[in-house]
N, C-alpha and C positions, 0 to 999 in steps of 0.2 A: 265076290264082286260087289255085293252090297256094302261090305266094309270099306272097300277101296273108294266107293262113291262117297261115303261119309267123310273119309279123310280128305278127298279132293274138295268137298264142300267147305271143310274147316280151313283148308289152305286158302281157298278163294276168299273166305270171310276175313281171314287174317290179312290177306293182301289188300282187301278193300279198306280195312281199318287203318293199315299203314298208309295207304294212299290218302285217306281222309286226314290222318295225322300230319302228313307232310304238307298237304294243301292248306291246312289251318295253321301251320307253324308250330303245332304241338311237338312235332318231331322235326329236327333240323339236320339235314344230311348234305354235305358238300365236299368239294375237293379240299385236301389239306392246304392250309395257307402258311407261308413262311413267316415266322414271328419277326416283327420289326423291332429295332432297338428302341427301348423306352426307358423312362426313369423308374419303372417299377422294380422292386427288389427281386433278386434271383429267386425263382420258384423252388419251393420245397416239395420233394416227392412224398406222396402218401405212403405210409408204411404198408408192408405186404398184407398185414392182417386187415387193413382197411380196404385193400384192393379186392381180396378174395372172399373175405368173410361176409356173411349175411348181415344185414342191418338189424341189430337186436332191438327189442322193445325196451327203451331206456326210460328212466324216470323223467318227469316233465322238465325240459331244459329251461335254463334261466334266460337264454337268448337264442333264438333259432332263426336261420335264414336259409331259404332254398334258392339255388341259382343254377342256371345252365350256362354252358360255354360251347364255343365252336371247337370241335375236335381237331387235333393236329396229329400228324403221323410222322414219326421219325423212322429212319432206315433201320430195318432189323428189329423193330419194337412195335408193340400193339399201338393202336391209335390212342393218343393222349389229348387231354384238354387242360387249359390253364384257367384258374380262378384267382382274381385279385380282390382281397378284402381290405377295406378302409374302415378303421374303427375310430370314432370321434365322440366327443361329448356334445351336449345340446348346443353349445356355443360354436361348434365347429373345430374345437381344439383337438388335434390328434392325441390319442391315448396310447401311451407306450407300455409294453409289457403285458398286454391283455392276452391270455391263453385261449385258443380256439380248438374245438374238437369236431370230429365227424363220427358219430356213433361212439365207439369206444376208442377210436384212434385219435391221437393228439396231432393236430395240424401244425402247431407251433405258436409262437407269441409275436405280437406286433412289434415292429422296430420303432426307432425314435420318431418316425413320421406317421406312426399309427397304421402301417401297412404290413400285409402278409400275403404272399403269393404261393399257391400250391398247384401241383400238376397231378392229375388223376386220370384213370382210364375213361375213354369217351363214353363207354356203355354205362358208366356210373354217373354221368353228368346230370341226367334228368332225375336222379335219385339223391343228388348231393344235398345234404343237410348239415349246416355248420351251427355250432352252439358254443357258448362260453364254457370253459372247462369248469366242472364243479369245484366249488371252494373259492372261486374268484371273488375277492371282497369288494363290497361297496358299489357294484354296478348291476344294472339290469337293462334289457332291451327297451328302447323307447320308440314306439310307433312301428311302421313297417319298413324293412330294409329296402333301400333304393338300388335297383339293378339297372346297369347300363352296359352297352356294348362299346368296347374300345376300338380304335381304328384297326388294330391287328386282328379283330374278330373275337378276342377273348372277352370275358365278362368281368365287370367290376361290381362288387356288392358293398354298399356303404351301410355300416351298422352304427346307429346312434344310440349311445348308452347314457343312462342317467344314474345318479348316485342313489343308493338305497341303504337304509339302515338295516343291518343284518340281525337276524334273530340271535345269532351266536355272539353278539357284542354286548358289552355291559357299559352302561352310562356311569362314568366315574366322575366324582366331584372332588376337586382339591381345594381346601381352605387353608390359606397360608397366614400364619400369625407373624406379622412383620414389624409391629410396633407403630408408633405415631407417624413415622416417615413414609409408610407405605413401601411397596416393592421398589427398590432402588434401581434394579436392572432386570431385564428378561433372564429367565432361568431355563435350562435344558432338562427335559424329562428323558432319562435314558434307561435302557434295559440292556445290561451288558455293554457291548460296544456300539449299540444302535441307539440313535436319537429318535425318540417316539414323537415328541412335540416340544414346542417352545411355549413356556408359561410367561404371560405378560401382565397378569393382574393377581390380586390377592385371592380371587375366587375364579376358578376355571372349571369348565365341563368338557369332557372328551369321551369318546367311545373306544373301548379297548376290547379286542377279542378275548373270549372267555379263557381260551387255552393259554394266553399270555399272563394271566393273573397268577399262575402258579409260581412264577419267578419274581424276585424282588425288583423294585424300581429304585432309581436314584435321581435326586434333584440336585443339579450342580449349576454354578454360575458365580459371577463376581459378587462381592460384599457378604457372602454367606458361606457357612460351613456346609459341606456336602451332607445331604440327608437321605438315608435309605429307608424304604417302607414297602409294605406289601398290601395289596388290595383284597378285601374280603368281598367275594361276588354277592353275598347276601346283604352286605352293608357297605356299598361302594362309596362312602363319604369318608375322605381322609383328611384329618386335621394335622397340619404340619407346622410345628413350632420352629421356625427358622432361627438358627443361632448365627447372629451376624459376626463377620470378621471385623472386629473393632479394636481400636487402640486407645489407651487412656492418654489424654492430652492436657497439659497445663499451659495456659496462656499467661504471659506476663507483659507488663508495660515497660518499654525501653527507657522511659523517663521517670516513671513513678507518679506522674501527675494524675493518672487515671487508675491507680491501683484499686480504687473502690468502685470503678465503673466497668469492670471486666465481665459483668454478668450480661447475658443476652447477646453476646458476640456471635454473629452468624458464621458458620463454617460451611463451605460449599466445595463440591467436587465437580469440575467441568461445568460450572454455572448452576448446578442443582444443589440447593441447601440439603445438608445431611445431618447437621447437629447444631446445637447452641450451648454456650458455656453457662455454668451455674454462677452463683454469686461469688464463688472463689476462683472463677476463671477456668474451671475444669469441665471436661466433656469427654464422653465416650464417642469416638468418631468411627463410623463404618469405613472400611477401606476395601477396594476391589480385590486386592491380593497383597501378600507381603512383598516388600521391595520398595522401590522409589514411588512416591506419590506426591502430587502437587495440590495443596489446599489453598482456598481463597478465604480470607477472613475479613470481616467488615462489621462495624457498628456505626451507623450514620451519626454525625455530630461529634464523635469521639475518636473513632479509628477509621480512616479511609480504607477502601478496598486495597488489599495487598496480598501477594502470593508468597507462600512458604513451602519449601520442599522438605519432605521427610523421607528417610530411608528406614522402613520398618523391617526389622529382623527378629523381633521378639514381641509377641502380642501381650505378654505379661508385663512388659516394661512401661514405665511412665515417660512419655516424650514431652519435652518442653519447647515451646515456641514463643519468641519475643516479637511483639508487634509495635510499630511506631505510631504514636497517637497523632491526631490532627492538631497542628499548632493553633494557639489562640491568636487573635489579631485585633488591632485597633487602627482606625483611620483618623488622621489628624490634619486639620487645615490651619496653616499659619498665615496670619495677616499682621500687618504693622499697625501702629496707632493712627495711620491715615486710612485704615481699612483697605489697604492695597495688598493683594496676595504676595507672600514672599516666595517668589518662583525661582526654580532651577538652583536651589541652594542646598549644599550638603548639610545634613542634620544627623545627630546621634541621639540615641535614647539608651540610658544606662540605669541599672538598678540591680537588685539581688538576682543573681544567676542570669542576667540579661545584659547584653551589649550588642546594640544594633546600629547600623549605619544605613541611612537612606538619602533620597534626594527628592525635593519637592518638584511638582510639575508646574505647568503654567497657571494653575489655579491655587498653588500653594499647598496641594494635597500630598500626603505621603502615607504609606501603609507600613505599619510595623507588625511583624508576625514572629511569634516565638512560643515554645511550649510552656515557658515559665511566666508568661505575662499573667498578672493577677488583678482583678478589680479591687480598688481600694489601696493597693500598694503605691508607694511614692517612687517616682523616677525623675532623673535629671535629663533635660533636653539641652543640647548644645549645638550652635551653628559655628563650626570651626572657622569658616572663611569670613564670618561676619562678627566674630568675637562677641556673641550674644548667648546668654544662658537663660534657661527657665528651670530653676532647681526643684520646684515642687509640683511636678506634673502627676496627677492622680487620675486613673481610669475609672470612670463611673460605670456602674452596672448597665446603664441604658446604652452605653457605647461599646461595651465589651462584646467582642465577636459580632459586631454589627457593622453594616456598611455606612451608617450615618456618621459623618465626620465630627470629631471633637474640635470645636473652634478654640484656637489659642492665639491671643493677641500679644505681640511683642513690640517693644519700643526699640526701633532701629535708628541709629545715627551713624553716618559715615563721615569720617574726617577727610575732607576733600581739599586738595591744593590745585588752584586754578592759576595758570601762568600764561602770559602773553610772550611771544617771541621777541618783543621789543619792550624794554623796561619802562618806556614813557607812554605806553598805550593805556588808554582808559578802559577799565573793565566794568561790566555791569551784569549781575546775575538775576535771572527771572525764573519764576516757577511756571507751571503749565498754564496758569491763568493770566500770565503776563504781569504779575505783581513783582516788583523789584525787591529782591531779598538782600542784596549787598552790592556795594560799589567800591572801587579802589583803582590803584594805578600799578601796573606791572604784574601783580599777583594778588590772589585772595585765598584766605584759609577759612573754612567754614564747615560745621557739622551739619549734614543734611540727611533727612530720611530718604528712603528709596523713592524713585519717581523719575519723571523726565524734566530736565531743566535746560535752559538756554543761557549761554554766556555770550556777551557781545564785547568785542574789542574794537575801539575806535582810535585811529591814528592818521594824521595828516588829512583829515576830512573824510576818510574812508572807513566804513564799518564792516567788520568781519564777524561772523557768528557761527556757532556750532551747538548741537544738542548733545546731551550726555545723561547717563543714569548712574548715580553714585554706587549702586549695588554692583555695577559692572566695571567701573573704573573710578578710581579716587584721585588720580593725577591727570588733570585735564590741560592739554596744551592748546593754546589758541594762536593761530597765525594772524599776522597783520600785514602780510605781504602776498604777492602773487603766488598761487599754489605751485606753479612750476619752479619759481625761484626758491620758494620755501622747501620743496621736496628735494631739489638738487643739492641744497646746502645741508639738509638734515640727513639725506641718504648717505652722504659721505661720512657721517658720524655713526652710522649703524642704525639709524632710525627705522622702525617698522611701520610702514604706512597703515593707516586705519581705513575703515570702510568709508568714512567721511572724506578722507583724502582722495580715494578712488572716485567717489561721486563728484567731487569738485573738479577732478581732471576730466571725467566723462562729460560733464556739463560746461566745460570751459567755453566761453563765448568765442564765436568764429572771428570776431573783430578784436579779440584780445591780443596783447603784444607778444604773447608766447604761444599762440594757437598751434602752430605746426609742431613745436617741441612738445606741447601737451599731448598730441596724438601718439607720438612714439613712447612717451612716458606712460600714458594710459595703457597702451598695448603691452608694455613691459610688466606693469603692475597686474594687469588682467591675466597675463600668462603665468605669473608667479602664484596667483590666486586660483589657477586652473579654470579661469573663465575664457576658454579658448576661442569661442565664437566672437566675444567682444574684443579679444586681443587681435584676432584676424581682421575684424572690421576697422579697428584703430590703425593697424599697420597698413591696411589697404588705403585708408584715407591719407595716411602720412606719405605713402608712395605717390599718390595723386598730387598732393600738395607740394611735394619735394621730389621731382623726377630723378634728380641726381642720386637719390638713395639707392637706385638700382646698381650703383657701383660701391655701395657700403657693404662690405663682406659680413660684418657682425649683424647688421640689420637683415640681410638676405638669409643668414643662417637662422636667426630667430623666427623670421617670417616662414621659412620652410618647416621648422620644427613645429610651429603653430598649426600649419596645414596638416602635418603628419598626425598630430594629436586629434584633430577634428575627424580625420579619415578613419579613426578606430571604430566609429559608429555610423549607422545609416545604411541605405540600400547599396548593393554592389556598384550600381552606376554612379551614385553620388560619391562613394568612396574612391572609385577610380578617378573621377574628375578632380577630387581634392588631392589625391596622391600625385597626379600629373602636375598640379600647381606646385606642390611641395618639391617635386623633382626639378621643376623649372627654376625655383628659387635656389635650391641647393647646388644645382649645376652652375648657376651664376657665381655662387660663392666659391665653388671649386676652381673656376677659371680665374678668379681675381685674387685669391688669398696670397699667392706667391708674390704678387705685386703690391698689395695693399697692407698686408700684415707685417709687423716688425718681426725680425728673426727670433726674438726672445719668445714671442707668443705664437709663432708660425706652426710649430709642431702640435700644440694643443688645439688650435683652430682646425688644422688638417685632420686630426683624429676625429673631431666632432663632425666635420663635413663628411668624411668617408663613412663614418658609422651611420649617420643619418641617411646617406645615399643608399647604403646597404639595406637598411630597414625599409626604406621606401620601395626599392626595387624588389625586395623579397615579398612585400605585401602585394605589389602589382603582379608578381609571378604567380602567387596563389590565387588572386582574384581572376586574372586572365584565364588560368587553367580551369577554374570552376565555371567561368562563362564560356568556355570553349573558344577563347580568342587566341588566334595563332601568335599573337605578340608575346605570349608567355615565355617563349624560348629566349627572345631578346631581353626581356626583363630578367630572366634567370642569369644570362651572361653578364648583364650590367651589374647585378648583385654580386656575382663572383669577382668582377673587376674591382668594385668598390671594396670588397673584403680583402683582396690582395693588397690594395693600396693601404688599407688600414693596418693589416698585419705587418707590412714592410716597415711602417713608421713606429708601430708598437714595439716590434722586436728591436728596433734601433734605440728606442727609449729604454728598453730593458738592458741592453748592452751598455748604455751610457749611465745607467742608474738614475735616470731622470724621474722626477715626481710623477710625470704622466703615466709611467708604468703602473703605479699604484692607483692613480685616479681612474684609469680606463680599464682596469682588470676585469670588471664585470662585463663591460662591453666586449672585451676580447673573447671571453668565454661564450658569450651569447653568439657572436659572429662565427665561432668555430662550429657551433651546432647548426647555424643557418647554412654555412658552407657545405657541411656534410649532407644536409637535407636536399639542397639544390642539386648537388652533384649526383645524388642517387636518382632524383626525379628526371634530371636531364639525360 
């Protein structure tokens, strides 16, 4: 009876302790909770020996964490609990592949997110101790593990590990002998198929496990032969004499002028200098590997930077490279005896192994550049268009390869013929200062230096004048009649109007006897000189001054063509406005040509009119479509109608063998392309 009483007291005591444990939270008991889906990795079950075996007295663990978890219960199985481990470094970066243990049982290794989940019996939860698997390199526990409860009631244990130098590692120092150039590229330290480290300097330190030192290491990479070595644990300093992959190179000068200046020529690979030539132009050049390689060669002042490609298939072979030297140069300024620059003139320089052609600028400057130019050598200078020579030109050292120009003064005289259009006109020639140089009747012959001169022609009490420069023209025609009368008579002879003629027409006085005619003539000349805006202005004034010109087919045709040319540039709105004006003028010509043009010229005029109308309507078609204007369809139909009319007349000309078939062939091909484009878009 006494024994039963003792047992009951023990049971009551245990019950009291359990009650206190539950009340204080030391022991947690609750109904099983269904696990909710989460991002945690699938749990790994604890091996059987970990479930049933007692917890042995192990050696001091490298990292230990204790954690409890809410038990779960599955149908037909004992109550289980889940633990989620998160392993990271001091910066919070997940650590992958860290092995964890519980007692003698391996729990598993962390995944790429540093996580490991395990499922254990509930009765073991309060005894759960996790530790790093012995032999885990480079890490130890830092601080106290952080334990938290997840929403599903399971526990998460966060282990923070720090790097530690292991006692079983050896500090190895690698000293690379690479020569004056230093290490040209990073090298790989390998053991078997595994890369141990990347070596990026001539002197490197690294820690290697003692057990790995029994096997040989190999250093591999570009520019060097592979090097195998073994580390002595008692003397872990390894001196490695790297043997470069190099090729013998012979550099030559393509011209021979710098054959004695091939020393010190820099050779680079991908912008990094790797070698220099000796006084014979030779160099041993490191290469990353056999095969094609592109080298850059340069010596400032002698050889500009240039690339050369080699295909290295034999390291014992001598490879030759030819480089092009930097040419010598000299700058010359030519002036005449009046100290006026000889501008825009062709000039040649010839001598031994040198033949150059240049052209002076507005300051009389020209640059001659050649590999064989030499200071002190004699050269001949010739101006082909001016018939002037300078046979003894010598380049002084102070001007050789310098931007300072060599001044050269030449005596220039141009044989000029000055003629008036009337033989009885009095002529007078004046220089730029107004000094009279010569006088005569009808014509003058005189040799003049370059410069600006004025010639006056007086007849019937009226004086006409013009300016000229003998370096630009040596036959000077002076008119003594009204510019309109003068041009109409000269144009019939094939005369090519000058800029002075155009200016005289443009400035024709409004009260002059031929003012209206001058407007049309000025417009025609401006159109031929591609001054389309001035041409349009002149034609517009002509139409205002002579309203009946609206019935002149050829005038309307040229007026429309001028507007079409102007419409090639500008804003879309301005272009459309000008195209509409062009269409108006050309439509007028289309309506009148049958009545106003003679039969002999009618086909040619019709082809011009319909071609221009097709171009105008095609341009409107494109612009309207870009501007989302609904008129583009009508413009397209108008373009097709004009093309049909052109094609009809062109094929007729082909059948007749008329000259218009050849004259308008390009226009015919152009309209075929336009026709196809419009038909596709419509």
